[in-house]
C-alpha positions in Angstrom: -59.5 15.6 -66.0 -56.5 14.4 -68.0 -53.6 12.6 -66.2 -50.2 11.5 -67.4 -48.2 8.8 -65.6 -44.5 8.6 -66.1 -42.8 5.4 -64.9 -40.1 3.3 -66.5 -41.8 0.2 -65.0 -44.7 -0.4 -67.4 -46.4 -2.9 -65.0 -46.6 -0.2 -62.3 -47.7 2.5 -64.6 -50.4 0.4 -66.2 -51.7 -0.7 -62.8 -51.8 2.9 -61.5 -53.7 3.9 -64.5 -56.2 1.1 -64.1 -56.7 2.1 -60.4 -57.2 5.8 -61.1 -59.8 5.2 -63.8 -62.0 3.5 -61.3 -62.7 6.9 -59.7 -64.6 8.5 -62.6 -64.3 10.2 -65.9 -60.6 10.6 -66.0 -58.6 10.3 -69.2 -55.3 8.8 -68.3 -52.2 7.9 -70.3 -48.8 6.5 -69.3 -45.3 6.6 -70.8 -42.2 4.7 -69.9 -39.5 7.2 -70.5 -38.6 10.8 -70.2 -38.2 11.1 -74.0 -41.8 9.8 -74.5 -43.1 12.1 -71.7 -41.5 15.2 -73.3 -43.0 14.3 -76.7 -46.5 13.8 -75.3 -46.4 16.9 -73.2 -45.5 19.1 -76.1 -48.5 17.7 -78.0 -51.2 17.6 -75.2 -52.1 19.4 -72.1 -52.5 17.5 -68.8 -54.2 18.5 -65.6 -51.9 16.3 -63.5 -48.6 14.5 -64.1 -47.6 11.7 -61.8 -44.0 10.5 -62.1 -41.5 8.1 -60.6 -38.7 10.5 -59.6 -36.0 7.8 -59.9 -36.3 6.9 -63.6 -33.6 4.4 -64.6 -33.3 5.8 -68.1 -32.5 9.3 -66.8 -29.2 10.7 -65.5 -30.4 13.8 -63.7 -33.4 15.8 -62.8 -33.2 18.4 -65.6 -36.2 16.7 -67.3 -38.4 18.0 -64.4 -37.4 21.5 -65.2 -38.0 20.9 -68.9 -41.5 19.6 -68.2 -42.2 22.7 -66.1 -41.1 25.0 -68.9 -43.3 23.1 -71.4 -46.3 22.8 -69.2 -46.0 25.3 -66.3 -49.5 25.0 -65.0 
């Protein structure tokens, strides 16, 4: 399983990744901005994306729709 965590608070993202990896063979990566997330998602496929919905570096929720159009599964 491959997981992407999106959170503008690096400390929280890193700790969540560390916690999730304790449960088995999970490849996990985190990014701290919508711009990074969109770049990573266009290059790689993820089974699960976990995100903070109130990212401080984002004005609206259009990025959620953009992620859905890039990676609809």
